[in-house]
N, CA, C and O atoms as a Tripos MOL2 file, in Angstrom:
@<TRIPOS>MOLECULE
protein
  288   287    72     0     0
PROTEIN
NO_CHARGES

@<TRIPOS>ATOM
      1 N          -3.6950    7.5230   -9.8130 N.3       1 MET1
      2 CA         -4.0080    8.7810  -10.4980 C.3       1 MET1
      3 C          -4.2010    8.4400  -12.0770 C.2       1 MET1
      4 O          -3.4130    7.7150  -12.6840 O.2       1 MET1
      5 N          -5.2440    8.9950  -12.6190 N.am      2 ILE2
      6 CA         -5.4330    8.6660  -14.0940 C.3       2 ILE2
      7 C          -4.5500    9.7470  -14.7680 C.2       2 ILE2
      8 O          -4.6210   10.9380  -14.4660 O.2       2 ILE2
      9 N          -3.6520    9.2060  -15.7710 N.am      3 VAL3
     10 CA         -2.7200    9.9920  -16.4720 C.3       3 VAL3
     11 C          -3.3820   10.3260  -17.9750 C.2       3 VAL3
     12 O          -3.3560   11.4470  -18.4830 O.2       3 VAL3
     13 N          -3.8510    9.3960  -18.4560 N.am      4 CYS4
     14 CA         -4.4790    9.4900  -19.7460 C.3       4 CYS4
     15 C          -6.0910    9.3770  -19.6730 C.2       4 CYS4
     16 O          -6.7040    8.3240  -19.5050 O.2       4 CYS4
     17 N          -6.6340   10.6020  -19.8240 N.am      5 LEU5
     18 CA         -8.0370   10.6440  -19.7110 C.3       5 LEU5
     19 C          -8.7580    9.9900  -20.7740 C.2       5 LEU5
     20 O          -9.7890    9.3530  -20.5620 O.2       5 LEU5
     21 N          -8.1800   10.1500  -22.0420 N.am      6 CYS6
     22 CA         -8.7390    9.6110  -23.1710 C.3       6 CYS6
     23 C          -9.1100    8.2040  -23.0450 C.2       6 CYS6
     24 O         -10.2290    7.7660  -23.3120 O.2       6 CYS6
     25 N          -7.9480    7.3980  -22.5530 N.am      7 LYS7
     26 CA         -8.0310    6.0420  -22.4960 C.3       7 LYS7
     27 C          -8.1940    5.4000  -21.1300 C.2       7 LYS7
     28 O          -8.2920    4.1810  -20.9940 O.2       7 LYS7
     29 N          -8.2190    6.2790  -20.1050 N.am      8 GLY8
     30 CA         -8.4650    5.9190  -18.6810 C.3       8 GLY8
     31 C          -7.3660    5.1440  -18.1250 C.2       8 GLY8
     32 O          -7.6160    4.1860  -17.3930 O.2       8 GLY8
     33 N          -6.1190    5.4880  -18.4180 N.am      9 VAL9
     34 CA         -4.8880    4.8630  -18.0780 C.3       9 VAL9
     35 C          -4.3090    5.4430  -16.8660 C.2       9 VAL9
     36 O          -4.1300    6.6610  -16.8570 O.2       9 VAL9
     37 N          -3.9910    4.7510  -15.8490 N.am     10 SER10
     38 CA         -3.4000    5.2320  -14.5310 C.3      10 SER10
     39 C          -1.8950    5.2740  -14.5720 C.2      10 SER10
     40 O          -1.3130    4.7480  -15.5210 O.2      10 SER10
     41 N          -1.2370    5.8550  -13.6190 N.am     11 CYS11
     42 CA          0.2660    5.9030  -13.5440 C.3      11 CYS11
     43 C           0.7400    4.5720  -13.3000 C.2      11 CYS11
     44 O           1.8180    4.2490  -13.7980 O.2      11 CYS11
     45 N           0.0520    3.7000  -12.5620 N.am     12 GLY12
     46 CA          0.3620    2.3710  -12.2470 C.3      12 GLY12
     47 C           0.4450    1.5360  -13.5050 C.2      12 GLY12
     48 O           1.3230    0.6830  -13.6330 O.2      12 GLY12
     49 N          -0.4800    1.7790  -14.4530 N.am     13 ASN13
     50 CA         -0.4620    1.1250  -15.7050 C.3      13 ASN13
     51 C           0.7820    1.4550  -16.4890 C.2      13 ASN13
     52 O           1.4200    0.6010  -17.1040 O.2      13 ASN13
     53 N           1.0930    2.7140  -16.4380 N.am     14 ILE14
     54 CA          2.4050    3.3480  -17.2520 C.3      14 ILE14
     55 C           3.5880    2.7520  -16.5860 C.2      14 ILE14
     56 O           4.5350    2.3680  -17.2730 O.2      14 ILE14
     57 N           3.5980    2.6450  -15.2430 N.am     15 ARG15
     58 CA          4.7490    2.0540  -14.5580 C.3      15 ARG15
     59 C           4.9850    0.6660  -14.8620 C.2      15 ARG15
     60 O           6.1190    0.2170  -15.0270 O.2      15 ARG15
     61 N           3.8320   -0.0860  -14.9450 N.am     16 ASN16
     62 CA          3.9030   -1.5210  -15.3610 C.3      16 ASN16
     63 C           4.4480   -1.6000  -16.7800 C.2      16 ASN16
     64 O           5.3040   -2.4500  -17.0270 O.2      16 ASN16
     65 N           4.0480   -0.8410  -17.6530 N.am     17 ALA17
     66 CA          4.5370   -0.8660  -19.1380 C.3      17 ALA17
     67 C           5.9910   -0.6090  -19.0480 C.2      17 ALA17
     68 O           6.6830   -1.3960  -19.6940 O.2      17 ALA17
     69 N           6.6190    0.3340  -18.3810 N.am     18 VAL18
     70 CA          7.9720    0.4790  -18.3870 C.3      18 VAL18
     71 C           8.6880   -0.6460  -17.6100 C.2      18 VAL18
     72 O           9.8450   -0.9280  -17.9200 O.2      18 VAL18
     73 N           8.1020   -1.2540  -16.6850 N.am     19 ALA19
     74 CA          8.6340   -2.3820  -16.0310 C.3      19 ALA19
     75 C           8.7980   -3.5470  -17.0970 C.2      19 ALA19
     76 O           9.6880   -4.3950  -17.0410 O.2      19 ALA19
     77 N           7.8440   -3.4730  -18.0500 N.am     20 GLN20
     78 CA          7.8480   -4.5750  -19.0280 C.3      20 GLN20
     79 C           8.7440   -4.2700  -20.3050 C.2      20 GLN20
     80 O           8.7950   -5.0350  -21.2680 O.2      20 GLN20
     81 N           9.4380   -3.0870  -20.2150 N.am     21 GLY21
     82 CA         10.4370   -2.8270  -21.1410 C.3      21 GLY21
     83 C          10.2050   -1.4970  -22.0250 C.2      21 GLY21
     84 O          11.0780   -1.0750  -22.7830 O.2      21 GLY21
     85 N           8.9930   -0.8970  -21.8660 N.am     22 ALA22
     86 CA          8.6310    0.3890  -22.5210 C.3      22 ALA22
     87 C           9.5810    1.5560  -22.1020 C.2      22 ALA22
     88 O           9.7330    1.8630  -20.9190 O.2      22 ALA22
     89 N          10.1860    2.1640  -23.0870 N.am     23 THR23
     90 CA         11.1740    3.3720  -22.7940 C.3      23 THR23
     91 C          10.8010    4.6620  -23.4980 C.2      23 THR23
     92 O          11.4640    5.6880  -23.3480 O.2      23 THR23
     93 N           9.7070    4.5870  -24.2850 N.am     24 THR24
     94 CA          9.3480    5.7950  -25.0550 C.3      24 THR24
     95 C           7.7240    5.8800  -24.8240 C.2      24 THR24
     96 O           7.0730    4.9180  -24.4170 O.2      24 THR24
     97 N           7.1960    7.0770  -25.1180 N.am     25 VAL25
     98 CA          5.7410    7.1760  -25.2150 C.3      25 VAL25
     99 C           5.0850    6.2900  -26.1390 C.2      25 VAL25
    100 O           4.0310    5.7550  -25.7950 O.2      25 VAL25
    101 N           5.6080    6.0630  -27.3230 N.am     26 ALA26
    102 CA          4.9680    5.1460  -28.2230 C.3      26 ALA26
    103 C           4.8770    3.8110  -27.7140 C.2      26 ALA26
    104 O           3.8320    3.1650  -27.7890 O.2      26 ALA26
    105 N           6.0470    3.3240  -27.1430 N.am     27 GLU27
    106 CA          6.0000    1.9380  -26.5070 C.3      27 GLU27
    107 C           5.0360    1.7700  -25.3590 C.2      27 GLU27
    108 O           4.4500    0.7000  -25.1910 O.2      27 GLU27
    109 N           4.8460    2.9010  -24.4980 N.am     28 VAL28
    110 CA          3.9420    2.8370  -23.4050 C.3      28 VAL28
    111 C           2.4800    2.7400  -24.0850 C.2      28 VAL28
    112 O           1.6050    2.0490  -23.5640 O.2      28 VAL28
    113 N           2.2750    3.4180  -25.1970 N.am     29 GLY29
    114 CA          0.9850    3.3930  -25.9170 C.3      29 GLY29
    115 C           0.6980    1.9800  -26.3790 C.2      29 GLY29
    116 O          -0.4240    1.4810  -26.2850 O.2      29 GLY29
    117 N           1.7200    1.3680  -26.8670 N.am     30 TYR30
    118 CA          1.6140   -0.0710  -27.4180 C.3      30 TYR30
    119 C           1.1960   -0.9720  -26.1900 C.2      30 TYR30
    120 O           0.3760   -1.8790  -26.3300 O.2      30 TYR30
    121 N           1.7390   -0.7110  -25.0980 N.am     31 HIS31
    122 CA          1.4690   -1.6740  -23.8740 C.3      31 HIS31
    123 C           0.0830   -1.4120  -23.2060 C.2      31 HIS31
    124 O          -0.5970   -2.3490  -22.7870 O.2      31 HIS31
    125 N          -0.3280   -0.0780  -23.1180 N.am     32 CYS32
    126 CA         -1.4130    0.1930  -22.3560 C.3      32 CYS32
    127 C          -2.3680    1.1350  -22.9780 C.2      32 CYS32
    128 O          -3.4280    1.3550  -22.3930 O.2      32 CYS32
    129 N          -2.1070    1.7080  -24.0920 N.am     33 GLY33
    130 CA         -2.9090    2.6270  -24.7860 C.3      33 GLY33
    131 C          -2.7530    4.0270  -24.5230 C.2      33 GLY33
    132 O          -3.2530    4.8730  -25.2650 O.2      33 GLY33
    133 N          -2.0400    4.3330  -23.4360 N.am     34 ALA34
    134 CA         -1.8740    5.7910  -22.9480 C.3      34 ALA34
    135 C          -1.1760    6.4820  -23.9900 C.2      34 ALA34
    136 O          -0.2830    5.9290  -24.6310 O.2      34 ALA34
    137 N          -1.5890    7.8300  -24.2210 N.am     35 GLY35
    138 CA         -0.9490    8.7450  -25.1200 C.3      35 GLY35
    139 C          -1.2640    8.4420  -26.6130 C.2      35 GLY35
    140 O          -0.5510    8.9920  -27.4530 O.2      35 GLY35
    141 N          -2.1900    7.6810  -26.9890 N.am     36 THR36
    142 CA         -2.4160    7.2980  -28.2940 C.3      36 THR36
    143 C          -3.6420    8.0020  -28.9710 C.2      36 THR36
    144 O          -4.0300    7.7510  -30.1120 O.2      36 THR36
    145 N          -4.2020    8.9190  -28.1160 N.am     37 ASP37
    146 CA         -5.3650    9.7110  -28.6630 C.3      37 ASP37
    147 C          -4.8730   11.1940  -28.7570 C.2      37 ASP37
    148 O          -4.0940   11.5100  -29.6560 O.2      37 ASP37
    149 N          -5.2960   12.0630  -27.8850 N.am     38 CYS38
    150 CA         -5.0400   13.5170  -28.0580 C.3      38 CYS38
    151 C          -3.6200   13.9960  -27.7870 C.2      38 CYS38
    152 O          -3.2090   15.0800  -28.2000 O.2      38 CYS38
    153 N          -2.8700   13.1200  -27.0560 N.am     39 GLY39
    154 CA         -1.4820   13.5330  -26.7580 C.3      39 GLY39
    155 C          -1.3410   14.4540  -25.7060 C.2      39 GLY39
    156 O          -0.2150   14.9170  -25.5250 O.2      39 GLY39
    157 N          -2.2550   14.8070  -24.9840 N.am     40 GLY40
    158 CA         -2.1740   15.8360  -23.7850 C.3      40 GLY40
    159 C          -1.4190   15.2300  -22.6690 C.2      40 GLY40
    160 O          -0.9450   15.9770  -21.8120 O.2      40 GLY40
    161 N          -1.2630   13.9770  -22.5940 N.am     41 CYS41
    162 CA         -0.5620   13.4090  -21.4260 C.3      41 CYS41
    163 C           0.7990   12.9520  -21.7510 C.2      41 CYS41
    164 O           1.3890   12.2950  -20.8930 O.2      41 CYS41
    165 N           1.4210   13.2260  -22.9490 N.am     42 HIS42
    166 CA          2.6790   12.8840  -23.3280 C.3      42 HIS42
    167 C           3.8160   13.3670  -22.3360 C.2      42 HIS42
    168 O           4.7790   12.6550  -22.0540 O.2      42 HIS42
    169 N           3.6320   14.5420  -21.8710 N.am     43 GLY43
    170 CA          4.6270   15.0520  -20.9340 C.3      43 GLY43
    171 C           4.7440   14.3300  -19.6510 C.2      43 GLY43
    172 O           5.8350   14.0970  -19.1310 O.2      43 GLY43
    173 N           3.4560   13.9310  -19.0780 N.am     44 THR44
    174 CA          3.4350   13.2500  -17.9180 C.3      44 THR44
    175 C           3.8680   11.8330  -18.0490 C.2      44 THR44
    176 O           4.4630   11.2770  -17.1260 O.2      44 THR44
    177 N           3.5760   11.2100  -19.2100 N.am     45 ILE45
    178 CA          4.1020    9.9470  -19.4990 C.3      45 ILE45
    179 C           5.6190    9.9000  -19.6410 C.2      45 ILE45
    180 O           6.2630    8.9440  -19.2100 O.2      45 ILE45
    181 N           6.1660   10.9110  -20.2330 N.am     46 GLU46
    182 CA          7.7660   11.0090  -20.3270 C.3      46 GLU46
    183 C           8.2820   11.1450  -18.9410 C.2      46 GLU46
    184 O           9.3370   10.5840  -18.6450 O.2      46 GLU46
    185 N           7.6030   11.8650  -18.0420 N.am     47 ASP47
    186 CA          8.1740   12.0820  -16.6660 C.3      47 ASP47
    187 C           8.2020   10.6910  -15.9380 C.2      47 ASP47
    188 O           9.1800   10.3100  -15.2930 O.2      47 ASP47
    189 N           7.0020    9.9330  -16.1010 N.am     48 LEU48
    190 CA          6.9650    8.6940  -15.4180 C.3      48 LEU48
    191 C           7.9480    7.7080  -15.9430 C.2      48 LEU48
    192 O           8.4750    6.9040  -15.1740 O.2      48 LEU48
    193 N           8.2320    7.7300  -17.2630 N.am     49 ILE49
    194 CA          9.1900    6.7890  -17.8500 C.3      49 ILE49
    195 C          10.6000    7.1250  -17.2220 C.2      49 ILE49
    196 O          11.3630    6.2430  -16.8270 O.2      49 ILE49
    197 N          10.8730    8.4430  -17.1640 N.am     50 GLU50
    198 CA         12.1260    8.8030  -16.6470 C.3      50 GLU50
    199 C          12.3530    8.3860  -15.1240 C.2      50 GLU50
    200 O          13.4150    7.9100  -14.7240 O.2      50 GLU50
    201 N          11.2500    8.6150  -14.3270 N.am     51 GLU51
    202 CA         11.2940    8.2470  -12.9470 C.3      51 GLU51
    203 C          11.4810    6.7030  -12.8060 C.2      51 GLU51
    204 O          12.3090    6.2310  -12.0260 O.2      51 GLU51
    205 N          10.7080    5.9710  -13.5620 N.am     52 GLU52
    206 CA         10.8860    4.5190  -13.3890 C.3      52 GLU52
    207 C          12.1780    4.0300  -13.9430 C.2      52 GLU52
    208 O          12.7400    3.0930  -13.3780 O.2      52 GLU52
    209 N          12.7000    4.5850  -15.0050 N.am     53 LEU53
    210 CA         14.1240    4.1590  -15.4520 C.3      53 LEU53
    211 C          15.2080    4.5660  -14.3940 C.2      53 LEU53
    212 O          16.1500    3.8160  -14.1370 O.2      53 LEU53
    213 N          15.0340    5.7900  -13.7910 N.am     54 GLU54
    214 CA         15.9530    6.1050  -12.7290 C.3      54 GLU54
    215 C          15.8670    5.1740  -11.5450 C.2      54 GLU54
    216 O          16.8690    4.6490  -11.0600 O.2      54 GLU54
    217 N          14.6520    4.9850  -11.0950 N.am     55 ALA55
    218 CA         14.4720    4.0110   -9.9910 C.3      55 ALA55
    219 C          15.0370    2.6870  -10.2280 C.2      55 ALA55
    220 O          15.6280    2.1010   -9.3210 O.2      55 ALA55
    221 N          14.8890    2.1590  -11.4260 N.am     56 THR56
    222 CA         15.4920    0.9380  -11.8350 C.3      56 THR56
    223 C          16.9140    0.9380  -11.7510 C.2      56 THR56
    224 O          17.5220    0.0080  -11.2220 O.2      56 THR56
    225 N          17.5030    1.9800  -12.2700 N.am     57 ALA57
    226 CA         19.0540    2.1050  -12.3240 C.3      57 ALA57
    227 C          19.5390    2.2940  -10.8890 C.2      57 ALA57
    228 O          20.5750    1.7300  -10.5390 O.2      57 ALA57
    229 N          18.8560    3.0470  -10.0470 N.am     58 ALA58
    230 CA         19.2150    3.1330   -8.6520 C.3      58 ALA58
    231 C          19.1950    1.8520   -7.8390 C.2      58 ALA58
    232 O          20.0700    1.6020   -7.0100 O.2      58 ALA58
    233 N          18.1980    1.0660   -8.0920 N.am     59 SER59
    234 CA         18.1840   -0.1580   -7.3870 C.3      59 SER59
    235 C          19.1150   -1.0890   -7.9440 C.2      59 SER59
    236 O          19.6020   -1.9310   -7.1900 O.2      59 SER59
    237 N          19.4370   -1.0650   -9.1580 N.am     60 ALA60
    238 CA         20.4900   -2.0250   -9.6600 C.3      60 ALA60
    239 C          21.8470   -1.6580   -9.1760 C.2      60 ALA60
    240 O          22.6730   -2.5360   -8.9250 O.2      60 ALA60
    241 N          22.0900   -0.4730   -9.0440 N.am     61 THR61
    242 CA         23.4070   -0.0230   -8.5040 C.3      61 THR61
    243 C          23.4940    0.2000   -6.9530 C.2      61 THR61
    244 O          24.5740    0.3170   -6.3750 O.2      61 THR61
    245 N          22.4050    0.2440   -6.3870 N.am     62 GLY62
    246 CA         22.3660    0.4780   -4.8900 C.3      62 GLY62
    247 C          22.5010    1.9370   -4.6120 C.2      62 GLY62
    248 O          22.6100    2.2940   -3.4380 O.2      62 GLY62
    249 N          22.5030    2.7920   -5.5490 N.am     63 HIS63
    250 CA         22.6960    4.3140   -5.2730 C.3      63 HIS63
    251 C          21.4740    4.9990   -5.9250 C.2      63 HIS63
    252 O          20.9090    4.5940   -6.9410 O.2      63 HIS63
    253 N          21.1590    6.0410   -5.2370 N.am     64 ARG64
    254 CA         20.0560    6.9610   -5.7430 C.3      64 ARG64
    255 C          20.6950    8.0390   -6.5510 C.2      64 ARG64
    256 O          21.7030    8.6280   -6.1600 O.2      64 ARG64
    257 N          20.0780    8.3010   -7.7240 N.am     65 SER65
    258 CA         20.5450    9.3560   -8.5730 C.3      65 SER65
    259 C          20.0940   10.6670   -8.0310 C.2      65 SER65
    260 O          18.9950   10.7990   -7.4920 O.2      65 SER65
    261 N          20.9670   11.6520   -8.1810 N.am     66 LEU66
    262 CA         20.5820   13.0130   -7.7200 C.3      66 LEU66
    263 C          20.5600   13.9260   -8.9440 C.2      66 LEU66
    264 O          21.2850   13.7030   -9.9130 O.2      66 LEU66
    265 N          19.6770   15.0030   -8.8810 N.am     67 PRO67
    266 CA         19.5130   15.8360  -10.0190 C.3      67 PRO67
    267 C          20.8510   16.7330  -10.1770 C.2      67 PRO67
    268 O          21.4810   17.1810   -9.2190 O.2      67 PRO67
    269 N          21.1530   16.9080  -11.4120 N.am     68 VAL68
    270 CA         22.2040   17.8120  -11.7290 C.3      68 VAL68
    271 C          21.9280   19.2660  -11.6860 C.2      68 VAL68
    272 O          21.0970   19.7570  -12.4510 O.2      68 VAL68
    273 N          22.6350   20.0320  -10.7650 N.am     69 VAL69
    274 CA         22.2420   21.5020  -10.5620 C.3      69 VAL69
    275 C          23.5350   22.2770  -11.1050 C.2      69 VAL69
    276 O          24.6700   21.9330  -10.7760 O.2      69 VAL69
    277 N          23.2870   23.2890  -11.9120 N.am     70 ARG70
    278 CA         24.3140   24.0680  -12.2700 C.3      70 ARG70
    279 C          24.4220   25.4440  -11.4680 C.2      70 ARG70
    280 O          23.4560   26.0850  -11.0520 O.2      70 ARG70
    281 N          25.6230   25.7490  -11.3410 N.am     71 ALA71
    282 CA         25.8610   27.0070  -10.5660 C.3      71 ALA71
    283 C          25.4730   28.2250  -11.4000 C.2      71 ALA71
    284 O          25.6030   28.2110  -12.6240 O.2      71 ALA71
    285 N          25.0320   29.1990  -10.7820 N.am     72 ALA72
    286 CA         24.6870   30.5270  -11.5030 C.3      72 ALA72
    287 C          25.8410   31.2400  -11.9340 C.2      72 ALA72
    288 O          25.7180   32.3140  -12.5230 O.2      72 ALA72
@<TRIPOS>BOND
     1     1     2 1
     2     2     3 1
     3     3     4 2
     4     3     5 am
     5     5     6 1
     6     6     7 1
     7     7     8 2
     8     7     9 am
     9     9    10 1
    10    10    11 1
    11    11    12 2
    12    11    13 am
    13    13    14 1
    14    14    15 1
    15    15    16 2
    16    15    17 am
    17    17    18 1
    18    18    19 1
    19    19    20 2
    20    19    21 am
    21    21    22 1
    22    22    23 1
    23    23    24 2
    24    23    25 am
    25    25    26 1
    26    26    27 1
    27    27    28 2
    28    27    29 am
    29    29    30 1
    30    30    31 1
    31    31    32 2
    32    31    33 am
    33    33    34 1
    34    34    35 1
    35    35    36 2
    36    35    37 am
    37    37    38 1
    38    38    39 1
    39    39    40 2
    40    39    41 am
    41    41    42 1
    42    42    43 1
    43    43    44 2
    44    43    45 am
    45    45    46 1
    46    46    47 1
    47    47    48 2
    48    47    49 am
    49    49    50 1
    50    50    51 1
    51    51    52 2
    52    51    53 am
    53    53    54 1
    54    54    55 1
    55    55    56 2
    56    55    57 am
    57    57    58 1
    58    58    59 1
    59    59    60 2
    60    59    61 am
    61    61    62 1
    62    62    63 1
    63    63    64 2
    64    63    65 am
    65    65    66 1
    66    66    67 1
    67    67    68 2
    68    67    69 am
    69    69    70 1
    70    70    71 1
    71    71    72 2
    72    71    73 am
    73    73    74 1
    74    74    75 1
    75    75    76 2
    76    75    77 am
    77    77    78 1
    78    78    79 1
    79    79    80 2
    80    79    81 am
    81    81    82 1
    82    82    83 1
    83    83    84 2
    84    83    85 am
    85    85    86 1
    86    86    87 1
    87    87    88 2
    88    87    89 am
    89    89    90 1
    90    90    91 1
    91    91    92 2
    92    91    93 am
    93    93    94 1
    94    94    95 1
    95    95    96 2
    96    95    97 am
    97    97    98 1
    98    98    99 1
    99    99   100 2
   100    99   101 am
   101   101   102 1
   102   102   103 1
   103   103   104 2
   104   103   105 am
   105   105   106 1
   106   106   107 1
   107   107   108 2
   108   107   109 am
   109   109   110 1
   110   110   111 1
   111   111   112 2
   112   111   113 am
   113   113   114 1
   114   114   115 1
   115   115   116 2
   116   115   117 am
   117   117   118 1
   118   118   119 1
   119   119   120 2
   120   119   121 am
   121   121   122 1
   122   122   123 1
   123   123   124 2
   124   123   125 am
   125   125   126 1
   126   126   127 1
   127   127   128 2
   128   127   129 am
   129   129   130 1
   130   130   131 1
   131   131   132 2
   132   131   133 am
   133   133   134 1
   134   134   135 1
   135   135   136 2
   136   135   137 am
   137   137   138 1
   138   138   139 1
   139   139   140 2
   140   139   141 am
   141   141   142 1
   142   142   143 1
   143   143   144 2
   144   143   145 am
   145   145   146 1
   146   146   147 1
   147   147   148 2
   148   147   149 am
   149   149   150 1
   150   150   151 1
   151   151   152 2
   152   151   153 am
   153   153   154 1
   154   154   155 1
   155   155   156 2
   156   155   157 am
   157   157   158 1
   158   158   159 1
   159   159   160 2
   160   159   161 am
   161   161   162 1
   162   162   163 1
   163   163   164 2
   164   163   165 am
   165   165   166 1
   166   166   167 1
   167   167   168 2
   168   167   169 am
   169   169   170 1
   170   170   171 1
   171   171   172 2
   172   171   173 am
   173   173   174 1
   174   174   175 1
   175   175   176 2
   176   175   177 am
   177   177   178 1
   178   178   179 1
   179   179   180 2
   180   179   181 am
   181   181   182 1
   182   182   183 1
   183   183   184 2
   184   183   185 am
   185   185   186 1
   186   186   187 1
   187   187   188 2
   188   187   189 am
   189   189   190 1
   190   190   191 1
   191   191   192 2
   192   191   193 am
   193   193   194 1
   194   194   195 1
   195   195   196 2
   196   195   197 am
   197   197   198 1
   198   198   199 1
   199   199   200 2
   200   199   201 am
   201   201   202 1
   202   202   203 1
   203   203   204 2
   204   203   205 am
   205   205   206 1
   206   206   207 1
   207   207   208 2
   208   207   209 am
   209   209   210 1
   210   210   211 1
   211   211   212 2
   212   211   213 am
   213   213   214 1
   214   214   215 1
   215   215   216 2
   216   215   217 am
   217   217   218 1
   218   218   219 1
   219   219   220 2
   220   219   221 am
   221   221   222 1
   222   222   223 1
   223   223   224 2
   224   223   225 am
   225   225   226 1
   226   226   227 1
   227   227   228 2
   228   227   229 am
   229   229   230 1
   230   230   231 1
   231   231   232 2
   232   231   233 am
   233   233   234 1
   234   234   235 1
   235   235   236 2
   236   235   237 am
   237   237   238 1
   238   238   239 1
   239   239   240 2
   240   239   241 am
   241   241   242 1
   242   242   243 1
   243   243   244 2
   244   243   245 am
   245   245   246 1
   246   246   247 1
   247   247   248 2
   248   247   249 am
   249   249   250 1
   250   250   251 1
   251   251   252 2
   252   251   253 am
   253   253   254 1
   254   254   255 1
   255   255   256 2
   256   255   257 am
   257   257   258 1
   258   258   259 1
   259   259   260 2
   260   259   261 am
   261   261   262 1
   262   262   263 1
   263   263   264 2
   264   263   265 am
   265   265   266 1
   266   266   267 1
   267   267   268 2
   268   267   269 am
   269   269   270 1
   270   270   271 1
   271   271   272 2
   272   271   273 am
   273   273   274 1
   274   274   275 1
   275   275   276 2
   276   275   277 am
   277   277   278 1
   278   278   279 1
   279   279   280 2
   280   279   281 am
   281   281   282 1
   282   282   283 1
   283   283   284 2
   284   283   285 am
   285   285   286 1
   286   286   287 1
   287   287   288 2
@<TRIPOS>SUBSTRUCTURE
     1 MET1         2 RESIDUE 1 A MET
     2 ILE2         6 RESIDUE 1 A ILE
     3 VAL3        10 RESIDUE 1 A VAL
     4 CYS4        14 RESIDUE 1 A CYS
     5 LEU5        18 RESIDUE 1 A LEU
     6 CYS6        22 RESIDUE 1 A CYS
     7 LYS7        26 RESIDUE 1 A LYS
     8 GLY8        30 RESIDUE 1 A GLY
     9 VAL9        34 RESIDUE 1 A VAL
    10 SER10       38 RESIDUE 1 A SER
    11 CYS11       42 RESIDUE 1 A CYS
    12 GLY12       46 RESIDUE 1 A GLY
    13 ASN13       50 RESIDUE 1 A ASN
    14 ILE14       54 RESIDUE 1 A ILE
    15 ARG15       58 RESIDUE 1 A ARG
    16 ASN16       62 RESIDUE 1 A ASN
    17 ALA17       66 RESIDUE 1 A ALA
    18 VAL18       70 RESIDUE 1 A VAL
    19 ALA19       74 RESIDUE 1 A ALA
    20 GLN20       78 RESIDUE 1 A GLN
    21 GLY21       82 RESIDUE 1 A GLY
    22 ALA22       86 RESIDUE 1 A ALA
    23 THR23       90 RESIDUE 1 A THR
    24 THR24       94 RESIDUE 1 A THR
    25 VAL25       98 RESIDUE 1 A VAL
    26 ALA26      102 RESIDUE 1 A ALA
    27 GLU27      106 RESIDUE 1 A GLU
    28 VAL28      110 RESIDUE 1 A VAL
    29 GLY29      114 RESIDUE 1 A GLY
    30 TYR30      118 RESIDUE 1 A TYR
    31 HIS31      122 RESIDUE 1 A HIS
    32 CYS32      126 RESIDUE 1 A CYS
    33 GLY33      130 RESIDUE 1 A GLY
    34 ALA34      134 RESIDUE 1 A ALA
    35 GLY35      138 RESIDUE 1 A GLY
    36 THR36      142 RESIDUE 1 A THR
    37 ASP37      146 RESIDUE 1 A ASP
    38 CYS38      150 RESIDUE 1 A CYS
    39 GLY39      154 RESIDUE 1 A GLY
    40 GLY40      158 RESIDUE 1 A GLY
    41 CYS41      162 RESIDUE 1 A CYS
    42 HIS42      166 RESIDUE 1 A HIS
    43 GLY43      170 RESIDUE 1 A GLY
    44 THR44      174 RESIDUE 1 A THR
    45 ILE45      178 RESIDUE 1 A ILE
    46 GLU46      182 RESIDUE 1 A GLU
    47 ASP47      186 RESIDUE 1 A ASP
    48 LEU48      190 RESIDUE 1 A LEU
    49 ILE49      194 RESIDUE 1 A ILE
    50 GLU50      198 RESIDUE 1 A GLU
    51 GLU51      202 RESIDUE 1 A GLU
    52 GLU52      206 RESIDUE 1 A GLU
    53 LEU53      210 RESIDUE 1 A LEU
    54 GLU54      214 RESIDUE 1 A GLU
    55 ALA55      218 RESIDUE 1 A ALA
    56 THR56      222 RESIDUE 1 A THR
    57 ALA57      226 RESIDUE 1 A ALA
    58 ALA58      230 RESIDUE 1 A ALA
    59 SER59      234 RESIDUE 1 A SER
    60 ALA60      238 RESIDUE 1 A ALA
    61 THR61      242 RESIDUE 1 A THR
    62 GLY62      246 RESIDUE 1 A GLY
    63 HIS63      250 RESIDUE 1 A HIS
    64 ARG64      254 RESIDUE 1 A ARG
    65 SER65      258 RESIDUE 1 A SER
    66 LEU66      262 RESIDUE 1 A LEU
    67 PRO67      266 RESIDUE 1 A PRO
    68 VAL68      270 RESIDUE 1 A VAL
    69 VAL69      274 RESIDUE 1 A VAL
    70 ARG70      278 RESIDUE 1 A ARG
    71 ALA71      282 RESIDUE 1 A ALA
    72 ALA72      286 RESIDUE 1 A ALA
């Protein structure tokens, strides 16, 4: 799926950037160019960064992280 339409960057490219050490939108932009033009994809890039970092942490610990839910 293309995340950054301006630069034609896919979610796979963004995941690869995170695997190479990118942890912010700016760092992803440095690695693959995503998010460096109009900025409309910043939210999606942030979500992908979070997903990848959580997956990396889960595989390192052998545990899957669960979302925190607050009681009403």
